[in-house]
C-alpha beads as a LAMMPS data file, in Angstrom:
LAMMPS data file: protein, C-alpha beads

55 atoms
54 bonds

1 atom types
1 bond types

-500.0 500.0 xlo xhi
-500.0 500.0 ylo yhi
-500.0 500.0 zlo zhi

Masses

1 110.0

Atoms # bond

1 1 1 0.175 0.350 0.094
2 1 1 1.283 3.432 -0.495
3 1 1 2.260 5.483 2.116
4 1 1 -0.546 8.353 1.352
5 1 1 -2.930 5.662 1.691
6 1 1 -4.067 4.819 -2.059
7 1 1 -4.018 1.525 -3.084
8 1 1 -5.324 1.821 -6.785
9 1 1 -3.081 3.264 -9.959
10 1 1 -4.784 4.293 -12.935
11 1 1 -1.602 5.313 -15.251
12 1 1 -3.208 6.668 -17.713
13 1 1 -6.063 8.035 -16.896
14 1 1 -7.006 10.272 -19.247
15 1 1 -10.026 11.979 -18.531
16 1 1 -11.566 9.235 -16.677
17 1 1 -14.060 8.291 -18.646
18 1 1 -14.322 4.643 -17.158
19 1 1 -14.740 5.885 -13.745
20 1 1 -18.248 6.210 -12.253
21 1 1 -16.635 7.702 -9.227
22 1 1 -14.522 10.206 -11.006
23 1 1 -12.659 10.908 -7.735
24 1 1 -12.436 7.919 -5.968
25 1 1 -10.649 8.302 -2.697
26 1 1 -8.795 5.004 -2.819
27 1 1 -6.865 5.807 -6.214
28 1 1 -4.191 8.199 -7.818
29 1 1 -4.819 9.346 -11.247
30 1 1 -1.254 9.345 -13.485
31 1 1 -1.296 10.828 -16.888
32 1 1 1.790 12.157 -19.394
33 1 1 -0.548 15.758 -19.546
34 1 1 -2.858 17.588 -18.435
35 1 1 -5.214 19.624 -20.713
36 1 1 -8.664 20.954 -21.794
37 1 1 -9.758 20.283 -25.160
38 1 1 -12.941 20.180 -27.203
39 1 1 -14.247 16.760 -28.789
40 1 1 -15.423 16.394 -32.431
41 1 1 -18.761 15.842 -30.698
42 1 1 -18.657 19.367 -28.858
43 1 1 -18.162 17.806 -25.342
44 1 1 -15.565 19.376 -23.430
45 1 1 -12.354 17.411 -22.037
46 1 1 -10.771 17.705 -19.233
47 1 1 -7.096 15.779 -18.740
48 1 1 -5.930 17.199 -14.683
49 1 1 -4.123 13.881 -13.226
50 1 1 -2.972 13.551 -9.741
51 1 1 0.619 13.106 -10.896
52 1 1 1.807 13.915 -14.203
53 1 1 4.458 10.398 -15.242
54 1 1 4.903 8.474 -18.058
55 1 1 5.038 4.281 -17.532

Bonds

1 1 1 2
2 1 2 3
3 1 3 4
4 1 4 5
5 1 5 6
6 1 6 7
7 1 7 8
8 1 8 9
9 1 9 10
10 1 10 11
11 1 11 12
12 1 12 13
13 1 13 14
14 1 14 15
15 1 15 16
16 1 16 17
17 1 17 18
18 1 18 19
19 1 19 20
20 1 20 21
21 1 21 22
22 1 22 23
23 1 23 24
24 1 24 25
25 1 25 26
26 1 26 27
27 1 27 28
28 1 28 29
29 1 29 30
30 1 30 31
31 1 31 32
32 1 32 33
33 1 33 34
34 1 34 35
35 1 35 36
36 1 36 37
37 1 37 38
38 1 38 39
39 1 39 40
40 1 40 41
41 1 41 42
42 1 42 43
43 1 43 44
44 1 44 45
45 1 45 46
46 1 46 47
47 1 47 48
48 1 48 49
49 1 49 50
50 1 50 51
51 1 51 52
52 1 52 53
53 1 53 54
54 1 54 55
């Protein structure tokens, strides 16, 4: 277990589209980028990881 108590790593979280709870308390979200953009279907997409890193 990590020292911060988080036991789940989402190593390429992106906009967390697969998550029902996009701020799950046991999860650390990691991605290589932090950005906002508009998808081709006009959805606003936000990539805002807890940790910016590559794997």
